[in-house]
Structures are given as structure tokens and as C-alpha cells.
N, C-alpha and C positions, 0 to 999 in steps of 0.2 A: 314392493312398489318400484316400478321402473321410472328412471329419470333420464334426462338428456345428458349427452356428453358435456355440454356447457355447464349444466348444473353440477355434474361430477367434478369438474375442474374447480369450481367455487367451493364445493364441499371439501375437497382435498386440501385446499389452502386453509380453510377453517380448521380442519382436523390437525394440521401441522402448526396451528397457533399463529399463523401469519397475521400481522396487524396492518401492514402497509404493502401496497403493490404500486410500482412505478410503471407507467405505460403510455401507449399512444394507440388509439383505435384505428381499425381499417377493416375492409370487407371480410377478410378471412376470419376475423375474431369477433365479429359483431354479435353472434349468439352468446359468446362468453361475456361480452360487455353488457348485454341485456340482462344476464343473470347477476352480474355485479351490481347493476342498478337496483335489483330487487332485494339484495342482501344487506346486512348491517354488521357482519363479523369483522370486516377489515375495510380500510380506507384506500381508495385509489387516488394516486397523484398523477395528474395529467401533465406530462412534460411537454416541451416544444420540439423535441427531436429524440428519436429512439436511442441514439448514442447516449444522451443524457439520462435516459431511463435506466440503462444498464450501469452507467457510472454511479448514479444515485443509489441503486440497489447494492452495488459493490461497497460503497462507503457506509451504507446502512449496516452491512455485515462487519466491515473493518472496525467500526467504532462501537460495536456491541458484540454480543454472543449469539445473535440472531441470524437467520438465513435471509438474505436479500432476495426479492422476487421482482422480476420485470416481465411485462407482457407486451409483445409487439406483433404486428401483422406480417403477412407473407411478403416475398419479393423484396422491394426496397426497405420495408420495415425491418426485416431481419438482416439485410446487408448493412444497414445503418448501425445495427447492434453489434456487428462483428468486432469493431474496435474495442467496445466495452468488454466483450467476452475475452478477447486476447489480453486486455489489460488485467482482468481478474485472474485469468489462467496463469500468467507469468508470475503473479504474486500469491498464488494458491489461496484465493478467496472463495469461500463457500457461497454459492448463489444458484438459484434456479431461474432460468429464462424460459418462458412459454412463448412459442411462436405459432402463428397461424400458417396454414398451408392451403393451397387450392384443393378442391374436392379430390378424393382418391382417384376417381376415374379420369381426371384431367392431368394427373402427375405424369410428367414426361411428354406432354403434348404442347409444350410452350404456351401454356395458358396464361391469361392476363395475371400479372404480378406473381408468376411462378419462378422459383429458383430452387436449386438443389441444396436445401438448407443443411441437411445432414452432411453432404460432401463439403460444402463451403466451411462449415464450422468444425468439422472433425479435428483439424490440427490445433484448434485453440479452445477446446473444452476438455474437461476431464472425461466426460462421456456425453453422448447424445442419443435420443430416441426419436423414431418416427412411429407414431401410433397408427396401426392399421385396423384395429378392431376396438370398438367402444368398450367391449368387455375387458380389454387390457389396460384401459386408461387409468383407473384408480391405482392398480398395482404399479404401473409405470411412474405415476406421480410419486408414489411412496418410495420407489427405488431412487428416483431423482433426488429427493431430499436426503435419503440415506447416503447415497454416493457422495453428494456435495459436502456433507459434514464429517464423514469418517475418513480414516487414513490421512493421506495428504489431501487437504481440502481443495476444492476447485469448483468452477462453474459447470452446471449440467443443463443441457438444453432439451426441451420436450417439444417436438414439432407435431402439431395436431391439424390434420386436414379438416376443412370446414364441414364436410358431411358427417364426420365423427362427432362433431359438437351438437348435431341434432338427432343422431341415432340414440336409441334408448336401451338401458339395461338396469339391472338391480345394482344399487350402490353398496359396496362392502369395502371398508377400509381396515378391517380387523386382521387381514392376512399378514403373516410375518414376512419380512424381507430375507430371502436366503438365496445368495448367488454363489454357485460353486466356484466360479472364476474370480471372485472378489472376496478375499479374506485378509483385510488389513491387520497388521500386527501392532499391538499396543505395548505389550510387556517386552522390555529389553532382555537379552540373554544374560543371565546372572554371572556366568563365567567371564564374559566380556566386561561387564561392569566391575567385577573384582580386579581384572587386569588394569582397567582405567584408574581405579583407586590406587593401586600400587605405583603406577607411573606418576600420578599426581603427588603422592606422598614422598617420592624420591626425587622429584624434580628440583633443579637448582634455579631455573628461570621459567616458572610456569605462567601460563596465560590462558584466559577464557575469551573466546571469540563467539559471540551470540548473534543470531539472525532473526528473521521474521517468524521462524518456527516457534520461538519462545512466546511471542505475542499471540500467535494463532492458537497455541496450545494452552493459553492462560497459565503459563509457567513462570511468570515474573517473580512470584514469591519464592519459588524453589531455586531459581537462578540466583536471586539475592542472597538467600541462605547459604548457597554453595560458595559464592564469591566471598562473602563475609566470613564464612567458616574457614576458608583456605587463606584469606588475606592476600589474594593475588590480583594483578591488574586485569581489567575487563574492558573489552571493546565491543560495541554493537554496530551492526551494519545499518545502512539507511533504513531498511525495513524493520530493524530491531530496536530503533531508538525508543526509549521509554521502558524497554524490557529490564534495564537496570538503571538506577537513578543517576541522572547526569550530574546531580549535585554532590554525589559521593566522590571522595578523592581517589577511590580505586578505579573510577571510570576514566579512561584515557581519551574519550572522544570516538569519533567514527573512523574506521580504517578505509584505505583504498584510494581511489583516484583523487578525491578531494578530502581525504581523511587527515587527521592530525599527524604531525611529525612523530610524536611519541607513540601513537598507536601503530603507525606503520613500522617504525624501527623495532618496537617490541614484538610485533607479529613476525618480523623477519629474524629476530635474534633470540626468541624464546627456545627452550629445549624441550618443553612439553606444551602442546597447544590443544586445548579442549574446545572443539567446535560444536556448538549446540544449535541445532535448527538453522544452520547456515550452509551455503552450497559452494563457497570458494569461487564465486563468479568473477568474470573478467574485471569488473569495476572494483573489486575488493583486493585481489592479489596481483593484479597486473600480469606480467609475463610469468606463466607457470614454471618455465625453466629457471628463471631468476629466483622465484620463490623456493623452488626445490633445491637450490644450490646450498642453502644452509641446512645442515642435518638437524632434524628435530623429530620427536615422536608426536604423532597426531592421533587424537581420539576424536571420532566423529559420531555424534548422535543425530539421527534423522529418521523421520517416519517413512521416508521414501528410500528404499534400497538402491534405486537407480541413481540417486544423487551422491551416494558414497563412492569415493575413488573415481568419480566421473572426470574431474579436472586435476585433482591432487591425490596421490597415493596416500592412503591412511594406514596406520598400524593397528588400531583397535576400532573396528567398525561396530556400532551398536544401533540396530534397527528397532525403532519403537517410538511411542508417543513421548515427546520431550518431557512432559510433566511427569509421566510415570517413571521414566528412566532417571531423571534427576532426583526424584523422591527415593528411589532405590539406591542411587549412588550416595546420597546423604546418609541413608541408613547404614550402608556399608562403611562409610567414613566413621560414623559413630561407633560401630562395632570394632573397628580396627584398633589394635593396641598402639599402632604407630601414629605419630603426629608429624606434620610438615615441619621442616627445620627452619625456624623463624630467622636464625642468623643468616642462613644462606639466602633466604628470600629477601631479607633486609638489604643484602648486597645488590640483589637484582633490582629492588626498589630504588636504590641509590642511583643505578644507571638510568632507570626510567625517569627519575626526577631530573637528572641532568639533561635528558632529551626535552623534558618539559620546559626547561629554561629558555628554549628557543622562542617560546610564545608565538607559535606559528599562525595564530589567528589574530594577531595584533594588526591593526590597520590604521592608516593616517586619519586623524580627526580633521574636521573642517567646519568653520563657521560660515563658509560661503556657499558650499554645495552640499546637498544631502547625500550622505554615504548610505548605500543600501544596508550595510551591516548595522549601522546605527539605528535604522528603522526597526530591524528585527530585535535588536537588544532592547529598544524602547517598548516594543510590543510585548516582550517578555515581562518587563517591569510593570507595565500598565495592567496586564492580565494576571500578574503574579505567577506566571508559569502554569496557569490552570486551564487555559483555553484549549479547545480542539483546534488544531491547525491543519487545514487542508492546503494542498499546494499543487500548482501546475508544475511544469517541467522546464528547467533551464537554470540560469544563474540564481534566480530568486529561490528556487527549490534548495540549492546547495547552501545558500546563505541561511535559509530557515533551519536546515538540518544542523548547521554549524553553530548558530548563535541563539536559537531558541532551545533552552536546556530542558528537555523532557524528563520528568520524574515519574511518570506513570505510563503504562502501556495503553494502546488504542487511542491516544491523543494526537498522534502524528499520522495523517492520512494523505498518502501520496502514491504516485505510480512509479514503482521502482524498476521492475524488470522490463516493461515495454517502454517506459518513458513517454507517456501519452500527454501531449499538450491538450489543454481544454478540460481536464478533469476537475479542476479546482472548484468551480462554481457548482456543478452537479454533485460533487462530493459533499459540499457544504449542505446541500439540500438533504442528502441521505443522512448525514450526521445529525442534523437538527430533528429529523423525524425519529431517529433512534434515541436522541438525548435531548428531549424538550427542555428549554430553559437554559441550556448551557451556552457559554460564550463560544462562538465559532469565528475564526479568522481565516480568510482565503488569501494566501500569499501567492501573488501572480505577477505576470508581466504584461506589458501592453500588447504583446503578440499572442500569448496563450489565452488571455481572457476573451479575445474576440472569437475563439473557436467554438465556444458554447454560450456566447453572450446572450442568445435568445432566451436562456433560462432565467434572465432577470424578470421575464414575464411570469414564469412559474412561481418565482419567489414572491411576486406581487399577489398572485391569486391565493397562495397558501400561507401568506404572512411569514415567509422565511426571512430571518433578519441577520444574516452573516455580515461581518465587516470585511469588505474587500480591500486588501492592502496591495495596491498595484505599484510595483517598483519600476517606474516608467523611465527607461534610459533611451527610448526612441531607437532601439536596435533589437534584433533577435540576439539577445545578449550572449548566450553560450556559443551560438554560431559565430558571432563577431569575435569572441575570445579565441576560438580555434583558428579562425581566419588570420587573426593577428599573429598567433604563435606558429602555426604550421603553413600558412599560405602567404607569408610576406606582406601581411596587412592588406591583402586584396579583398575588400569587403563586398563580395559578390552577392547581391540580392538580400543583404542582411539589414539594410537601413530602412526603417519604417518612416517614410516621408509623407504619408497621407493618413495620419492618425485622426480619429474622431475626437471631438471634445467630450471626454468621458464624463465630465460633470453634467453637461446637457443631456448626454445619452442616458445616464442614470436617472435624471429627472424626468426624461421622456417616458421611462418605464414606471414612474411613480415613486422613485426612491430618492435618497439624499446623495448628492454628489459634492465632493470637496477636493479642491486642488491645493496641494502643499508643495511649495518650492523653496522654503527657507528652513534650515536646520532647527532654528529656535521654535518653529511652529509644529514640529513633528509630535512632540509629547502632548501639547494641548489638543491637537487634532485627534490623536488616538484616544485620549481620555474622553473627549466630547462624543466621539463615535460610539464607544462602548457604553457610555451613559445613556444613549438612545436605544433602550432595550427593545422597543417595538418598531424599529426602522432598520431597513438595510441601508448601510452607508458605504458608498464607493469613494475610497480615499486614493486619489491619483497623486502619488509622490514622484516628483520630478527629480530623478537621481543622477549621480555622476555617470556620464556616458563611458568614461574610460576605465571604470573599476572592473577588475577581474576577480575570479574566485581562486583563492590560494589557500593551502598548497594545491599542487596539481601533479599527478603522475601521467605523463603522456602515454598514449596507446603504444603497446609493445615494450614499455619500460618496466623496471622492477620497483618494488616499494621503497627502496633506498635511493632511487633516482628522481626524487621529487624536485619540482620547481617550487621554491618558497615565495617567490615574488618576481616582479618584472626585472629585477636585477639579475636573475638567473637566465634570462632569455638570451 
């Protein structure tokens, strides 16, 4: 029996087990929306902007082991989605975005709402397709989901001309996916793994540096077993937070630009560094030449061969799925007759603990003005460290990463690689769809929250109930901090002097708004907000305008050249 292309799209989503689709209708996808109206296999969530649809699908994937799906129309629909695609691509998030396109005969004719979707999105997706024949549609959809979830994950876009959605063919989803040019490697090379074991067992100053690949590969348990087995220090990147328990004394905190003193000095002074699912990006190691000045042996495990020795030369490259490689590495450790020298490692721990005594995250308390760090610490207390925390980008993001101690993976949802302001609220929507009933906190600032604030309407329609924690310092905080440090306090266009009344704004959308401007009211306000399980609560915390994120490694500097506070300026 022949069915339409629109029906095929819906059937493919059902075959893939898709439960939720985030989208916004338009002319080029109306046949698909008509078929969505007729089915009951998945729920469609109507966002208020296509960027939010892709962000929500992104967070849906980040906070679960499912593939997020977004549906947008042609032209401005898909260009609005590009920021969401680039955000997911930079952080290797598996996702499928379906976009409408003008009819095949009109492509290249500057038709109404036409754009070169494949050309525009090519640099910011793992792969994209333009469907030219309805008979290719089902296989293309199957390939899209396969490519998104295998190897190094990433977003895949399927562009479907409108005429393809009304043409007919027989539906068949039983065909296998076999692409000669795409053969991701899962198993690591056994010889390389054995070399890594020898280096680790003979190390005097070993260290584990883990990234987002641990979370994406669901390898937290294997990482934990390895670190505990070796008894060595561990640091996780911004994207890897929760991959190893923050409450464990072997965890040194986050490394890099706003990492801890002990994590950065241990990274710089170790003699064997095991990098797991991390890519040595600029925000982590600072100046590559400075990082390379200290001789060390580096073992690098990553699913993507192009990430190995890209910025830092490594000694033992291991290409493979992080979970698979760690499991085999543990197996080889168990089989080895050698054991790590605990006396030697104890001396290394002595040095690490000396660095810890600097207490680099200590900040001045105040009874007069709300310190943003205090809000995050209190948030952790109130939620017992169990909440999903989505974040926008800026100072508030770094304070959340530093002071909310994540003990489980997929609880920290933020834009790492692209640094996209505005993701926090749509991220919370995606998290709540994937994790119904969970506590979700949106840590944001008065600048970031306004970029997708229209999604308060979506939250009202679908009864999303995140608690919005706005650290309102009346500045574009991270911009102001850099302007203070690098631009002689010339605060060009960073002061927000026309802010809305966020309490009234939240109430206008049908939610609860609360303004908090005294430190003693922080905890009661948070407790009351999380007690309201069935309401979205917007908490506008009026915080210290002068507070900066410390420590800080300035651009072009090395990990040992940290600024620990304003006294270092």
C-alpha cells in the first residue's frame, strides 16, 4: 500500500520510538503537521521560536539516552534553527532536525521562504540530507538516526521539499543501514590499551582528565571504577561534570579558565595524564605552548580520531567508544601482576592537597548584598544536589559549575562549545519532557533569559514547571568582567539599564514571580519555589554587581598563570 511522504515521516519517527517532537509549523511542512494531527504515537510540543525547538530537542537528548527531534519549516524557520544546530554540534549531541523545503521544481528559483538549507547548515551538523525522491525518504530518515547516535554523536538534518511530502510510495523501514564511507570504531586497539596500562602503573604523578565524552558514552560507572582502582586525582571539564562524583575527595574540581587552583596545577605538573573523552580545548589548557612546556606522557581516549593530537601531541592514542575502552583498560589492569606504587602516589597526593589549601573558591560572605555564589550553594542544599540544572551562558554558568556539586551524569545541561545565551529555558523544557516529575532549575542572568523568554508561553501551555534562578546583577556580567580586567573598566554596552520587572513579566505569562534582594531571604524563597511542584516560579535574585568569577586564566596565558582574585589584577 502506497502512502504519502508526510505519512512516511510520521511512520519513521514512530519506528524510531520517538515520543516527543519539538517544532513550529509553516507552509512547507503543513502536510507533515496534518499527519501529526492524525497520529497518537508521539506528542508534538509547539514552541514559540524555532531556535527554542532545537534547544529543547538538544536538552531532551542531553538529559536522557534518547534522540531529540525538532521540526521546522523552510527559509526563516530553518535559519532560526541554525543556532540550535551549531550548539548541539559543538557539544556532540545526537539529534535529528527535519526541515521543510520549497517544492523541488522551485529550488534555486528564489521561491518564497526558500534558502539553501544544505549549504547553510553543512558546517554545523554531523551530516545533512536533501531528499529528492519520496522512495529515498524512509532510508534517509533511518540513516539520519543511525548517524546521529553512532560514533561521535551529533545533529543530523533532513531537508524535505514540500512536493515530496505529498508524493506516494510503499513504506518499508526494514532495510539495514550500510554506508561504505561511514564505519565508526567502537573497540580500542588492545596493544595501545596495554601501553596505557603500563604508563599508568609506573606513573609517579598520574592524573585523569575526563570530558563530555564520558557522559555521552554513559561511561560514568567505568570512569569511577578506574579512578577508584588507581586512587589518583580526577578532574572533569565543564561538559564532563557529574561524570565523576564531585563529592569524592579524589575529584579536584573543573580545570581550565575558571577551574580550580588544584586541578590546573595538577594538570600542569602530572607525569602521566589520562584524557578520556575530552579534547584539550582552549578553555581547558589555555596556551598550548605553555601546557607543553612540562614534559608528561599523555594517553588520549576518544571516539573521534580527528580530535586526537589536534591541539596537544599525545603519546598513546586510543580511538574507540569511551565506555568500551575503559572496560578493557580495567580488564587489563585486573590481569596485570603489577600494582600502582601507593607510596609514590601518596607523595603526589601530598602536593595536590597543599594546592587545595589555597581554597580558591572561597568568597567573601555578606549580610547586606546577595552573593551569586551563595545562591548556588543554597540551591544545592535545597535540592540536595539532585536537581537537573540547566544554564544559560555567562558568569552564572561558571558559578553553577563551580558551586553546584554534581554527583551524577546528565544532570548538568549547558552550552559548552558554542556558549549560546538563551538556551537555559528551552533546555529546561526538553529536560522536563525527558524526565517528568524531576526538579529542574534554570540558572540564568537578566541578559540571557530575555533571549528566549517567549518560551514562558510554551511552559504555560504544556505545564512545564522549572524554577528560574536569575542572578540579576544588572550587567552582561561576563562581558563586564572582561572589560574590567582587559579594557581598563570601560564598560561599553554591558550595562542593562532598561530591564523589565521580571516578577510582573512572569505573572503576565501566568506564572509565579518573586523578587529577592536580601541574603536572609534566599533560602526561604528557594524552598518555597521548589515546594510549588505544579508552578513555574521565576526567582529574580538581585545580586552583587561587582562580583567576578575566580579563579581566571586570561586568554593566551597558561594554567599556572591564574588570577585568584581582584588582588591579582
